[in-house]
PABA-536553 format. One line per 10 residues: number of its first residue (from 1); their letters; for each residue x negated, y negated, z of C-alpha. Coordinates in nm, 4 decimals, padded with zeros to 6 digits. Each point is the difference from the previous one (the first is absolute). Last residue first. Example, Ala and Ser with C-alpha at 12.3 -4.5 7.8 and 13.67 -1.06 7.14 Angstrom:
BEGIN
2) SA) -01.3670/00.1060/00.7140  00.1370/00.3440/00.0660
***
This chain:
BEGIN
692) XXXXXXXXXX) 00.6471/02.3245/03.0679  00.2038/-00.1847/00.2614  00.3456/-00.1434/-00.0594  00.1129/-00.2999/00.2026  00.3596/-00.0641/00.0997  00.0931/-00.3413/00.1388  00.2790/-00.0457/00.2555  00.1246/-00.3496/00.0759  -00.0343/-00.1186/00.3582  -00.0954/-00.3543/-00.0895
682) XXXXXXXXXX) 00.1121/-00.0937/-00.3528  -00.3228/-00.0723/-00.1795  00.0027/-00.2170/-00.3096  -00.1243/00.1818/-00.3069  -00.3664/-00.0419/-00.0954  -00.0908/00.3672/-00.0072  00.2601/00.2364/-00.1469  00.2031/00.1909/00.2595  -00.0039/00.3800/-00.0444  -00.3766/00.0327/00.0316
672) XXXXXXXXXX) -00.2143/00.2188/-00.2250  -00.3307/00.1874/00.0060  -00.1013/-00.0560/00.3617  -00.3079/00.2026/00.0917  -00.0102/00.3627/00.1176  00.2985/00.2092/00.1008  00.3662/00.0246/-00.1007  00.3086/-00.1939/00.1101  00.0363/-00.3224/00.1955  00.2503/-00.2093/00.1939
662) XXXXXXXXXX) -00.0926/-00.3431/00.1298  00.2100/-00.2620/00.1768  -00.0816/-00.3505/-00.1171  -00.0791/-00.3145/00.1983  -00.3201/-00.1052/-00.1817  -00.2064/00.1393/00.2874  00.1754/00.3316/-00.0672  -00.1132/-00.0079/-00.3632  -00.3652/-00.0808/00.0714  -00.0428/00.2570/00.2808
652) XXXXXXXXXX) 00.1893/00.2707/-00.1888  -00.2191/-00.0526/-00.3088  -00.3208/00.0080/00.2030  00.0898/00.3305/00.1662  00.1261/00.1589/-00.3253  -00.3090/-00.0760/-00.2071  00.0162/-00.2859/-00.2440  00.0146/00.0267/-00.3816  00.3430/-00.1627/-00.0308  00.0591/-00.2184/00.3062
642) XXXXXXXXXX) 00.1439/-00.3134/-00.1612  00.1520/-00.2305/00.2582  00.3741/-00.0887/00.0027  00.0247/-00.3759/00.0445  00.0835/-00.1914/00.3207  -00.3697/-00.0866/00.0499  -00.2319/00.0411/-00.2964  -00.2517/00.2839/00.0134  -00.3681/-00.0150/-00.0912  -00.2240/00.2566/-00.1608
632) XXXXXXXXXX) -00.3451/-00.1474/-00.0433  -00.2610/00.1771/-00.2091  -00.2492/00.2650/00.1129  -00.2535/00.1206/-00.2576  -00.1486/00.3490/00.0271  -00.3221/00.0834/-00.1845  -00.1253/00.3605/-00.0363  00.1393/00.0421/-00.3523  00.2624/-00.2660/-00.0431  00.2817/-00.0072/00.2552
622) XXXXXXXXXX) 00.2422/-00.2856/00.0568  00.1619/-00.0335/00.3395  00.2983/-00.1995/00.1247  -00.0094/-00.1612/00.3431  00.1863/-00.0404/00.3291  -00.1077/-00.2193/00.2931  -00.0641/-00.2932/-00.2371  -00.3468/-00.1445/-00.0680  -00.0802/00.2080/-00.3060  -00.2834/-00.0325/-00.2519
612) XXXXXXXXXX) -00.2275/00.2678/00.1478  -00.2218/00.1764/-00.2508  -00.1007/00.3260/00.1664  -00.2593/00.2519/-00.1221  00.1212/00.3436/00.1071  -00.1942/00.2076/00.2493  00.3001/00.2302/00.0716  00.0102/-00.1142/00.3657  -00.0030/-00.3568/-00.1267  00.3001/00.0859/-00.2171
602) XXXXXXXXXX) 00.2052/00.1299/00.2913  -00.0862/-00.2796/00.2436  00.0652/-00.2753/-00.2528  00.3383/00.1490/-00.0904  00.0977/00.0224/00.3654  -00.0966/-00.3634/00.0614  00.1986/-00.1103/-00.3085  00.3280/00.1706/00.0847  00.1225/00.1574/-00.3223  -00.0266/00.0070/-00.3776
592) XXXXXXXXXX) -00.1049/00.2236/-00.2886  -00.1978/00.2564/00.1944  -00.1925/00.1588/-00.2886  -00.2362/00.2804/00.0924  -00.3623/-00.0553/-00.1028  -00.1787/00.1685/-00.2910  00.1412/-00.2278/-00.2644  -00.1655/00.0272/-00.3408  -00.0240/-00.3305/-00.1796  -00.0447/-00.1126/-00.3559
582) XXXXXXXXXX) 00.2244/00.2342/-00.1951  00.2640/00.0125/00.2733  00.0629/-00.3743/-00.0192  00.3193/00.0006/00.2051  -00.1572/00.1169/00.3254  00.2327/-00.1263/00.2729  00.3054/00.1772/-00.1315  -00.1070/00.3019/-00.2077  00.1013/-00.0086/-00.3642  00.0278/00.2661/-00.2659
572) XXXXXXXXXX) 00.1814/00.2381/00.2336  00.1760/00.1652/-00.2965  00.3341/-00.0532/00.1719  -00.0759/-00.3685/00.0601  -00.1079/-00.0578/-00.3604  00.3095/00.1858/-00.1173  00.2308/-00.2005/00.2245  -00.1599/-00.3316/-00.1007  00.0483/00.0671/-00.3720  00.3602/00.1098/00.0507
562) XXXXXXXXXX) 00.0727/-00.2986/00.2244  -00.1426/-00.2503/-00.2505  00.2085/00.1573/-00.2793  00.3076/-00.0205/00.2251  -00.0697/-00.3751/00.0500  00.0144/-00.0879/-00.3709  00.3590/00.0883/-00.0999  00.2320/-00.0203/00.3014  -00.1835/-00.2475/00.2206  -00.1193/-00.2053/-00.2950
552) XXXXXXXXXX) 00.3524/-00.0410/-00.1312  00.1124/00.1264/-00.3431  00.2847/00.2482/00.0345  00.2976/-00.0585/-00.2301  -00.1752/00.1206/-00.3122  -00.3313/-00.0631/-00.1707  -00.3224/-00.0803/00.1861  -00.1563/-00.3062/-00.1648  -00.3531/-00.0024/00.1390  -00.1163/00.2304/00.2787
542) XXXXXXXXXX) -00.2697/-00.1299/00.2373  -00.1612/00.2124/00.2726  -00.2625/-00.1382/00.2380  -00.2183/00.1901/00.2443  -00.2214/-00.0594/00.3008  -00.1943/00.2845/00.1558  -00.1615/00.0755/00.3363  00.1989/-00.2271/00.2283  -00.0166/00.0702/00.3749  00.3471/-00.0633/00.1492
532) XXXXXXXXXX) 00.1625/-00.0381/-00.3415  -00.1126/00.3362/-00.1321  00.0319/-00.1174/-00.2686  00.0145/-00.3144/-00.2113  00.2451/-00.2154/-00.1908  00.1317/-00.1189/-00.3339  00.3317/00.0913/-00.1624  00.1255/-00.1160/-00.3362  00.3009/-00.0158/-00.2285  00.0007/-00.2233/-00.3081
522) XXXXXXXXXX) 00.3432/-00.0891/-00.1290  00.1233/-00.0943/-00.3479  00.3348/-00.1817/-00.0026  00.2358/00.0564/-00.2908  -00.0569/00.0906/-00.3672  00.1306/-00.3362/-00.1230  -00.2420/-00.1731/00.2341  -00.0266/-00.0957/00.3630  -00.3103/-00.1120/00.1857  -00.0734/-00.2854/-00.2392
512) XXXXXXXXXX) 00.0590/00.0447/-00.3735  -00.3159/-00.1925/-00.0879  -00.2258/00.2781/00.1300  00.2181/00.2753/00.1517  -00.0998/-00.0627/00.3638  00.0031/00.3200/00.2041  00.2349/00.0206/00.2987  -00.1964/00.1171/00.3007  00.0709/00.2775/00.2479  -00.2730/00.0392/00.2600
502) XXXXXXXXXX) -00.0312/00.2306/00.2987  -00.2476/-00.0550/00.2807  -00.2301/00.2368/00.1826  -00.1184/00.1670/00.3181  00.0175/00.3776/00.0423  -00.0305/00.1923/00.3275  -00.0860/00.3718/-00.0008  00.1985/00.3242/00.0339  00.3214/-00.1730/00.1121  00.0732/-00.0972/-00.3611
492) XXXXXXXXXX) 00.1709/-00.3130/-00.1329  00.0414/-00.0066/-00.3782  00.3751/-00.0826/00.0009  -00.0703/-00.2746/00.2535  -00.1456/-00.2069/-00.2826  00.2429/-00.2956/00.0114  -00.0266/-00.0262/00.3771  00.0190/00.2197/00.3082  -00.3225/00.2013/00.0272  -00.1543/-00.0888/-00.3344
482) XXXXXXXXXX) 00.0567/-00.3761/00.0117  -00.0817/00.0080/00.3731  -00.3499/00.1282/-00.0724  -00.0542/-00.2992/-00.2278  00.1149/-00.2368/00.2744  -00.2411/00.1616/00.2450  -00.2827/-00.0540/-00.2470  00.1172/-00.3600/-00.0374  -00.0367/-00.0574/00.3736  -00.3428/00.1593/00.0264
472) XXXXXXXXXX) -00.1291/-00.2084/-00.2896  00.1189/-00.3209/00.1609  -00.1565/00.0938/00.3347  -00.3339/00.0914/-00.1602  -00.0170/-00.3289/-00.1887  00.0099/-00.0132/-00.3785  -00.1967/00.0706/-00.3210  -00.3034/00.1073/00.1987  -00.3306/-00.1416/-00.1173  -00.2925/00.0698/-00.2332
462) XXXXXXXXXX) 00.1959/00.2367/-00.2193  -00.1064/00.3644/-00.0117  -00.1984/00.1914/-00.2598  -00.0226/00.3790/00.0190  -00.3301/00.1381/-00.1297  -00.1136/00.0968/-00.3490  -00.2899/00.2409/-00.0456  -00.2461/-00.0086/-00.2874  -00.2300/00.2637/-00.1461  00.1219/00.2998/00.1999
452) XXXXXXXXXX) -00.1621/00.3181/-00.1312  00.2192/00.2687/-00.1576  -00.1614/-00.0316/-00.3435  00.0482/-00.3784/00.0121  00.2665/-00.1221/00.2406  00.2003/-00.3209/00.0440  00.1939/-00.0534/00.3237  00.3278/-00.0864/00.1726  00.2153/-00.1176/-00.2891  00.3635/-00.1188/00.0242
442) XXXXXXXXXX) -00.0219/-00.2413/00.2920  00.2626/-00.2584/00.1008  -00.1630/-00.2976/00.1770  00.0942/00.0256/00.3641  00.1892/-00.2666/00.1911  -00.0629/00.0250/00.3736  00.3107/-00.1196/00.1853  00.0199/00.2896/00.2447  -00.0192/00.2582/-00.2797  00.3758/00.0583/-00.0344
432) XXXXXXXXXX) 00.0586/-00.3678/-00.0797  -00.2961/00.0110/-00.2392  00.1495/00.3050/-00.1737  00.3266/-00.1886/-00.0431  -00.1911/-00.2806/-00.1744  -00.1939/00.2424/-00.2218  00.3278/00.1723/-00.0881  00.1439/-00.3278/-00.1268  -00.3095/-00.0583/-00.2163  00.0226/00.3604/-00.1251
422) XXXXXXXXXX) 00.3639/-00.0453/-00.1030  -00.0911/-00.3152/-00.1953  00.1120/-00.3375/00.1300  00.2060/-00.2908/-00.1357  00.1886/-00.2568/00.2060  00.3216/-00.1825/-00.0935  00.1899/00.2761/00.1838  -00.1088/00.1994/00.3040  00.2546/-00.0855/00.2702  -00.1812/-00.3060/00.1391
412) XXXXXXXXXX) -00.0859/-00.1155/-00.3516  00.3726/-00.0423/-00.0634  00.0431/-00.2166/00.3075  -00.2968/-00.2247/-00.0985  00.0664/-00.0217/-00.3750  00.3553/-00.1327/00.0338  -00.0805/-00.3695/-00.0304  -00.2299/00.0706/-00.2924  -00.3632/00.0898/-00.0711  -00.0722/00.0921/-00.3629
402) XXXXXXXXXX) -00.2970/-00.2348/-00.0416  -00.1367/-00.0769/00.3449  00.1929/-00.1766/00.2754  -00.0640/00.2726/00.2551  -00.2776/00.2283/-00.1183  00.0954/00.3182/-00.1893  -00.1227/00.3386/00.1235  -00.0727/00.1904/-00.3202  -00.2170/00.3111/-00.0213  -00.1757/00.0691/-00.3333
392) XXXXXXXXXX) 00.0288/00.3606/-00.1140  -00.3208/00.2028/-00.0002  -00.1058/00.0856/-00.3567  -00.3505/00.1367/00.0447  -00.0778/00.2859/00.2376  -00.2666/-00.0685/00.2627  00.2520/-00.1865/00.2109  -00.0516/-00.3526/00.1303  00.3154/-00.0065/00.2135  00.1357/-00.3153/-00.1622
382) XXXXXXXXXX) 00.0800/-00.2775/00.2414  00.3324/-00.1729/00.0728  00.0985/00.2470/00.2716  -00.3145/-00.0749/00.1989  00.1993/00.0010/00.3285  -00.1124/-00.3637/00.0352  00.1816/-00.0555/-00.3299  00.3293/00.0814/00.1682  -00.0866/-00.2506/00.2751  -00.0726/-00.2636/-00.2618
372) XXXXXXXXXX) 00.3364/00.0622/-00.1669  00.1904/-00.0405/00.3280  -00.1953/-00.3168/00.0773  00.0732/-00.1209/-00.3523  00.3718/00.0152/00.0760  -00.0217/-00.2755/00.2648  00.3479/-00.1521/00.0347  00.1728/00.3239/-00.1042  -00.2381/00.2017/00.2180  00.1824/00.1144/00.3153
362) XXXXXXXXXX) 00.3585/-00.0162/-00.1277  -00.0955/00.1642/-00.3300  -00.2030/00.2808/00.1560  00.2680/00.0912/00.2564  00.2743/-00.0210/-00.2597  -00.1897/00.2039/-00.2568  -00.0463/00.2925/00.2392  00.3606/00.0057/00.1254  00.1690/-00.0580/-00.3356  -00.2072/00.2581/-00.1832
352) XXXXXXXXXX) 00.0785/00.2564/00.2689  -00.2371/00.2946/-00.0317  00.1912/00.2044/00.2622  -00.3187/00.0572/00.2014  -00.1098/-00.3592/-00.0576  00.3320/-00.1501/00.1037  00.0097/00.2439/00.2919  -00.3336/-00.1239/00.1305  00.1115/-00.3568/-00.0639  00.2861/00.0660/00.2350
342) XXXXXXXXXX) 00.3590/00.0070/-00.1243  00.2934/-00.2384/-00.0305  00.2317/00.1084/-00.2798  -00.1069/00.3040/-00.2014  00.1488/-00.1006/-00.3331  00.2578/00.1817/-00.2072  00.0087/00.1192/-00.3628  -00.3335/00.1752/-00.0091  -00.3504/-00.1323/-00.0557  -00.0431/-00.3527/00.1297
332) XXXXXXXXXX) 00.0754/-00.2875/-00.2305  -00.1687/-00.3290/-00.0891  00.2074/-00.2746/-00.1616  -00.1604/-00.2559/-00.2290  00.0745/-00.3670/-00.0618  -00.1610/-00.1384/00.3156  -00.0769/00.2996/00.2185  00.3275/00.1730/00.0773  00.0252/00.2976/00.2360  00.1522/00.3452/-00.0248
322) XXXXXXXXXX) 00.0412/00.3013/00.2220  00.3163/-00.0945/00.1868  -00.1900/-00.1853/00.2682  -00.3703/00.0840/00.0168  -00.0347/-00.1907/00.3276  -00.3474/00.0438/00.1473  -00.0961/00.1015/00.3506  -00.3498/00.0153/00.1436  -00.1094/00.3496/00.1049  -00.2870/00.0306/-00.2487
312) XXXXXXXXXX) -00.1323/-00.3465/00.0850  00.0176/-00.3039/-00.2246  -00.1796/-00.3249/-00.0806  -00.3203/00.1144/00.1700  -00.2192/-00.0744/-00.3015  -00.1336/00.3570/-00.0034  00.3509/00.1428/00.0426  00.1434/-00.2054/-00.2866  -00.2884/00.0872/-00.2332  00.0203/00.3687/00.0978
302) XXXXXXXXXX) 00.3707/00.0002/-00.0763  -00.0564/-00.1464/-00.3463  -00.2808/00.2489/-00.0748  00.2188/00.2949/00.1026  00.2806/-00.1473/-00.2097  -00.2133/00.0715/-00.3088  00.1258/00.3618/-00.0034  00.3392/-00.1625/-00.0544  -00.0530/-00.1059/-00.3597  -00.3320/00.0707/-00.1722
292) XXXXXXXXXX) 00.0303/-00.2495/-00.2868  -00.2207/00.1632/-00.2604  -00.3679/00.0236/-00.0968  -00.0702/00.3261/-00.1864  -00.3730/00.0624/-00.0503  -00.1320/00.2021/00.2926  00.2881/00.2224/00.1077  00.1551/-00.0163/-00.3473  -00.2957/00.1707/-00.1663  00.1521/00.0658/-00.3420
282) XXXXXXXXXX) 00.0720/00.3077/-00.2147  -00.0159/00.2782/00.2585  00.2780/00.2222/-00.1342  00.3639/00.0695/00.0825  00.1729/00.1866/-00.2808  00.2555/-00.1427/-00.2446  -00.2110/00.1240/-00.2955  -00.0745/-00.3165/-00.1982  00.1541/-00.2428/00.2498  -00.2446/00.1069/00.2743
272) XXXXXXXXXX) 00.1632/-00.0617/00.3375  -00.2693/-00.1488/00.2218  -00.2039/00.1531/00.2820  -00.2749/-00.1637/00.2037  -00.1509/00.2100/00.2805  -00.2754/-00.0986/00.2412  -00.1335/00.2272/00.2743  -00.2727/-00.0158/00.2644  -00.0816/-00.3665/-00.0479  -00.2774/-00.0808/00.2470
262) XXXXXXXXXX) 00.0760/-00.3178/00.1965  -00.2227/00.1208/00.2830  00.2081/-00.0028/00.3218  00.3417/00.0310/-00.1615  -00.0631/00.2687/-00.2607  00.2120/-00.0951/-00.3005  00.2852/00.1856/-00.1729  00.1423/-00.1565/-00.3161  00.3303/00.0612/-00.1780  00.1230/-00.1346/-00.3325
252) XXXXXXXXXX) 00.3221/00.0197/-00.1938  00.1416/-00.0495/-00.3458  00.3244/-00.0283/-00.1934  00.2159/00.1941/00.2470  00.2131/00.3027/-00.0894  00.1063/00.0199/00.3664  -00.0847/00.3661/00.0552  -00.2780/-00.0037/-00.2562  -00.1739/-00.2898/00.1708  00.0496/00.1676/00.3378
242) XXXXXXXXXX) -00.1562/00.3278/-00.1151  -00.2973/-00.1778/-00.1578  -00.0720/-00.2031/00.3139  -00.0061/00.3079/00.2234  -00.2120/00.1946/-00.2504  -00.2627/-00.2713/-00.0444  -00.0307/-00.0810/00.3695  -00.0326/00.3594/00.1186  -00.2486/00.0725/-00.2796  -00.2067/-00.3054/00.0842
232) XXXXXXXXXX) -00.0019/00.1008/00.3678  -00.1448/00.3404/-00.0929  -00.2313/-00.1474/-00.2611  -00.1515/-00.2532/00.2399  -00.1082/-00.3135/-00.1818  -00.2989/-00.1954/00.1341  -00.1915/00.0455/-00.3240  -00.3350/00.1696/-00.0548  -00.1486/-00.1180/-00.3281  -00.2594/00.1998/-00.1954
222) XXXXXXXXXX) -00.2981/-00.1396/-00.1905  -00.0439/00.0073/-00.3765  -00.2245/00.2352/-00.1966  -00.3325/-00.1081/-00.1442  -00.0090/00.0619/-00.3759  -00.2650/00.2179/-00.1694  -00.2224/-00.1630/-00.2591  00.0239/00.2216/-00.3082  -00.2470/00.0605/-00.2847  -00.1263/00.3318/00.1405
212) XXXXXXXXXX) 00.3578/00.1306/-00.0111  -00.0079/00.0231/-00.3805  00.1017/-00.2404/-00.2726  00.3697/-00.0784/00.0568  00.2052/-00.0285/-00.3251  00.1684/-00.3185/-00.1211  00.2646/00.0499/-00.2673  00.0790/00.2808/-00.2423  -00.2171/-00.1224/-00.2899  -00.2813/-00.0432/00.2486
202) XXXXXXXXXX) -00.1257/-00.2810/00.2211  -00.2391/00.0956/00.2775  00.0527/-00.0164/00.3766  -00.2317/-00.0835/00.2924  00.1805/00.0229/00.3368  -00.0083/-00.2552/00.2828  00.1178/00.0127/00.3636  00.2547/-00.2177/00.1808  -00.0430/-00.1017/00.3640  00.2596/00.0792/00.2695
192) XXXXXXXXXX) 00.3657/-00.0924/-00.0405  00.1343/00.0551/00.3516  -00.2068/-00.2527/00.1935  00.0408/-00.3002/-00.2331  00.3620/00.1000/-00.0603  00.0943/-00.0445/00.3640  00.2970/-00.2360/-00.0495  00.0898/00.1511/-00.3372  00.0309/00.3652/00.1016  00.1366/-00.1225/00.3334
182) XXXXXXXXXX) 00.3054/-00.1324/-00.1794  -00.0217/-00.0910/-00.3675  -00.2567/00.0667/-00.2714  00.0240/-00.1697/-00.3409  -00.1428/00.1688/-00.3107  00.3372/00.0590/-00.1618  00.1359/00.1565/00.3181  -00.2225/00.1342/00.2749  00.1364/00.1334/00.3287  00.0641/-00.1003/00.3586
172) XXXXXXXXXX) -00.0160/00.1465/00.3478  00.2665/-00.2540/00.0973  00.2227/00.0721/-00.3000  -00.0398/00.3767/00.0452  00.0885/00.0026/00.3716  00.1574/00.3442/-00.0599  00.0803/00.0176/-00.3717  -00.2262/00.2964/-00.0875  -00.1507/00.1568/00.3140  -00.2953/00.1463/-00.1941
162) XXXXXXXXXX) -00.0598/-00.3326/-00.1761  -00.2014/00.0506/-00.3194  -00.2357/-00.2228/-00.1979  -00.1316/00.1549/-00.3222  -00.3660/00.0426/-00.0893  -00.1777/00.0614/-00.3295  -00.2497/00.2684/-00.1040  -00.1040/00.0685/-00.3581  -00.0637/00.3645/-00.0924  -00.1483/00.0971/-00.3394
152) XXXXXXXXXX) 00.0048/00.3690/-00.1025  -00.1931/00.0612/-00.3259  -00.0641/00.3732/00.0481  -00.3778/00.0015/-00.0400  -00.1168/-00.3372/00.1349  00.3043/-00.0731/00.2153  00.0428/00.3282/00.1811  00.0185/00.3595/-00.1206  00.3195/00.0578/00.2017  00.1707/-00.2457/-00.2346
142) XXXXXXXXXX) -00.0465/00.2375/-00.2946  00.2707/00.2358/00.1350  00.1553/-00.1319/00.3196  -00.1557/00.0272/00.3497  -00.0778/-00.3740/00.0297  00.3599/-00.0780/-00.0880  00.1275/00.1758/00.3146  -00.2203/-00.2171/00.2207  00.1258/-00.3068/-00.1855  00.3620/00.1054/00.0538
132) XXXXXXXXXX) -00.0579/00.0267/00.3758  -00.1683/-00.3413/00.0082  00.2896/-00.1570/-00.1867  00.0054/-00.1084/-00.3656  00.1302/-00.3510/-00.0660  -00.0922/-00.0019/-00.3718  -00.0210/00.2982/-00.2356  -00.1981/00.1293/-00.3021  -00.1418/-00.3181/-00.1509  -00.2654/00.0736/-00.2663
122) XXXXXXXXXX) -00.3308/-00.1794/00.0589  -00.2610/00.1308/-00.2492  00.2253/00.0425/-00.3026  -00.1679/00.1566/-00.3060  00.3110/-00.0545/-00.2136  00.0197/00.3748/-00.0765  -00.0471/00.0627/00.3690  00.2974/-00.2277/00.0816  00.2204/00.1931/-00.2446  -00.1031/00.3297/00.1592
112) XXXXXXXXXX) 00.0760/-00.1227/00.3528  00.3377/-00.1540/-00.0893  00.1058/00.3095/-00.1973  -00.0876/00.2232/00.2941  00.1976/-00.2157/00.2498  00.3038/00.0028/-00.2265  -00.0223/00.3772/-00.0464  -00.0266/00.0583/00.3769  00.3239/-00.1919/00.0747  -00.0091/-00.3556/00.1296
102) XXXXXXXXXX) 00.0879/-00.1730/00.3299  -00.0214/00.3069/00.2233  -00.3108/-00.1280/00.1801  -00.1624/00.3206/00.1230  00.1632/00.2519/-00.2356  -00.0631/-00.2141/-00.3083  -00.3610/-00.0629/00.0995  -00.0584/00.3749/00.0509  00.1474/00.0898/-00.3413  -00.2050/-00.2659/-00.1807
92) XXXXXXXXXX) -00.3189/00.1118/00.1751  00.0596/00.3652/-00.0862  00.0543/-00.0819/-00.3672  -00.3024/-00.2349/-00.0120  -00.2444/00.2560/00.1393  -00.1303/00.1956/-00.2987  00.0392/-00.3034/-00.2254  -00.2205/-00.2168/00.2193  -00.2736/00.2535/00.0722  -00.0494/00.1010/-00.3638
82) XXXXXXXXXX) 00.0254/-00.3579/-00.1233  -00.2660/-00.1130/00.2483  00.0940/-00.2315/00.2839  -00.1794/-00.3247/00.0771  -00.1271/-00.1278/-00.3369  00.3001/00.1668/-00.1648  00.2200/-00.2794/00.1407  00.2814/00.0851/00.2418  -00.1032/-00.2316/00.2869  00.2960/00.0322/00.2339
72) XXXXXXXXXX) 00.1945/-00.2359/00.2286  00.1664/00.0426/00.3393  00.0994/-00.3038/00.2066  -00.0037/00.0731/00.3702  00.1832/-00.0998/00.3142  -00.1712/-00.0484/00.3355  00.2192/-00.0956/00.2991  -00.0445/-00.3393/00.1625  00.1509/-00.0179/00.3480  00.2782/-00.1723/00.1902
62) XXXXXXXXXX) 00.1633/00.0743/00.3362  -00.2222/00.2819/00.1315  00.0808/00.0781/00.3627  -00.2592/-00.0795/00.2687  00.2217/-00.1202/00.2851  -00.0599/-00.3667/-00.0856  00.1145/00.0680/-00.3544  -00.2555/00.0404/-00.2744  -00.0822/-00.1814/-00.3249  -00.2542/00.1562/-00.2350
52) XXXXXXXXXX) -00.2746/-00.1841/-00.1848  00.0094/-00.0383/-00.3774  -00.2325/00.2304/-00.1912  -00.2259/-00.2272/-00.2031  00.0959/-00.0847/-00.3559  -00.2591/00.0761/-00.2645  -00.0623/-00.3073/-00.2132  -00.1102/00.0164/-00.3635  -00.3513/-00.0434/-00.1345  -00.0414/-00.0408/-00.3741
42) XXXXXXXXXX) -00.1441/00.1693/-00.3072  00.0960/-00.0124/-00.3701  00.0637/-00.3690/-00.0634  -00.2252/-00.0966/00.2864  -00.2874/00.1907/-00.1623  00.0562/-00.1782/-00.3296  00.0021/-00.3373/00.1715  -00.3199/00.0907/00.1828  -00.1644/00.0971/-00.3325  00.1215/-00.3278/-00.1426
32) XXXXXXXXXX) -00.1655/-00.2093/00.2697  -00.3230/00.1994/00.0039  -00.0429/-00.0346/-00.3778  00.0595/-00.3729/-00.0234  -00.3605/-00.0949/-00.0809  -00.1442/00.3214/-00.1478  00.2805/00.1661/-00.1892  00.2342/-00.2946/-00.0453  -00.2790/-00.2307/-00.1121  -00.1532/00.2629/-00.2335
22) XXXXXXXXXX) 00.3394/00.0653/-00.1554  00.0601/-00.3734/-00.0377  -00.3363/-00.0468/-00.1684  00.0698/00.2870/-00.2405  00.3363/-00.1505/-00.0876  -00.1515/-00.3446/-00.0499  -00.2678/00.1485/-00.2274  00.2675/00.1678/-00.2089  00.1880/-00.3295/-00.0347  -00.3181/-00.1759/-00.1115
12) XXXXXXXXXX) -00.0657/00.2698/-00.2597  00.3535/-00.0265/-00.1317  -00.0201/-00.3793/-00.0111  -00.3282/00.0101/-00.1919  00.1291/00.2586/-00.2474  00.3042/-00.2180/-00.0715  -00.2222/-00.3013/-00.0618  -00.2299/00.2023/-00.2272  00.2956/00.1232/-00.2013  00.1389/-00.3511/-00.0376
2) XX) -00.3439/-00.1281/-00.1031  -00.0112/00.2681/-00.2658
***
């Protein structure tokens, strides 16, 4: 009996423990477990906000979020009666089959009936349904009765679309595996908006939304207005694409920048896609690709020499037979023969490696750091501080630093042993065109919310000029000479003056050096600005690894520059004197240059506000709104003066005082002169000037 009593005691004690635990769970832990149960069946999920749109500067849509829909159906008898369901299921199946074409009517009917038998509340009908398809669905049998009688469930998502497809796609940006690139990533905090919340309940078919009253609506993102101009972007994209196809090149990039503001009006990056052999925007070469620029860097070398006074444009240099030895390496000029004794102007125009390197080496071989320091004073060693991540790191190596050798100085002079991105090179050329003012490249001009400007971005300029006015004027004349009688004379046009420099660089093949088993890889480039007498736009074109016998910058890259410039000129997308047409509206006539007293008299009569910075008899003018700025226009004795932009009377006066005999055609102001400025004057020579 004692065993029975002991067993009874333990059973009673165990029962009491169970009762105590039940009471404890019910009354002490009750709130905790009820919350756990609710969380297991109910939860809030995020509702993505509509991402803001991205526009071009001229108001075209570059990127937008289009709604796409996921269609589901509640087929349970609790929503639709048997009579209503079976009377309409045949029509619904037929209509779904006709709309989507992915299954026949019988397959759709079987799916719907089988789901009803399983009491499914969240049956998937179709994903990625368009707005037009959704409107058609709402008229279908059963679905036209709505959610609570016909069982139609619509879930909205968004999909990013670019109306202009590949044009500037890598700069505009996109999302891949949760990571945003380009402007989409740089301005994500503006574009994303604020997410909303939706209450959903667990069911056998997943999580189902519980009514609109349980939703917190998202706040949509803001819109970006970029500096891109679709018309210029189209010119740039198409011109680059045609040249890449023509030469079967690996990749290419082209950028057009507004000189006075630094606003990027077009940027194109095209690379041969190995999967389909088409050219797509796969990488932003203009911003991220640091390479040895080659001869386009000679502009910086010449400006250093001119600023330090070690050379003048008309000084002579012996290029010999087109080759020169520096220690254990031999430098060659292009072509089989040299140019002999030529001026530095001609050495630059002909892109003589021997001529440029010789001047730099002889002047700085005992003080190479001075050459490097002067390059750095042009801000060539600094990143541009772009909004977009991934800017390539510039490299201007200090003398004596790791990697410096006995041949570094002459090779740096011609654009090797330095690294710059295309946009960093363009920024330097833009500063030369902009009277030494280096502008930070701009890609976004403002942020808008529902059409209202929330934030506006303004042009940013460096705190000082990169060089003296005389040095800048001399290199601008050298750049004009490259186009008029140098390596880019094939793109010369009498319609408007172009200034620029060609570049043809051998590309280092990692450990293989500049030559490999597949041969030498070249990179062709051209950088410059137009119109040269009053620059409105700067532009750079780089084409990597053009195939075939033609590979020089003048033959491959320069024609792309000319095509872009021609179309901008023909479309009248720039007006000399008022380059920032978005910010200023000129109501005064533009008299680009002339006798200073006459200019003052005319503009005072027109009630213009004058900013007088000239002390010479003749002056250039810059026009912004009702403000006219006069800048000095000097002439150097024994050299042909530049008279482009002057009236006929002033041009004849200046040219005849220089010892030239003048012939002219046309009416208006001088558009072109037959002798390029800066040449030595031969007294009595005849110069022809064309008037517009």
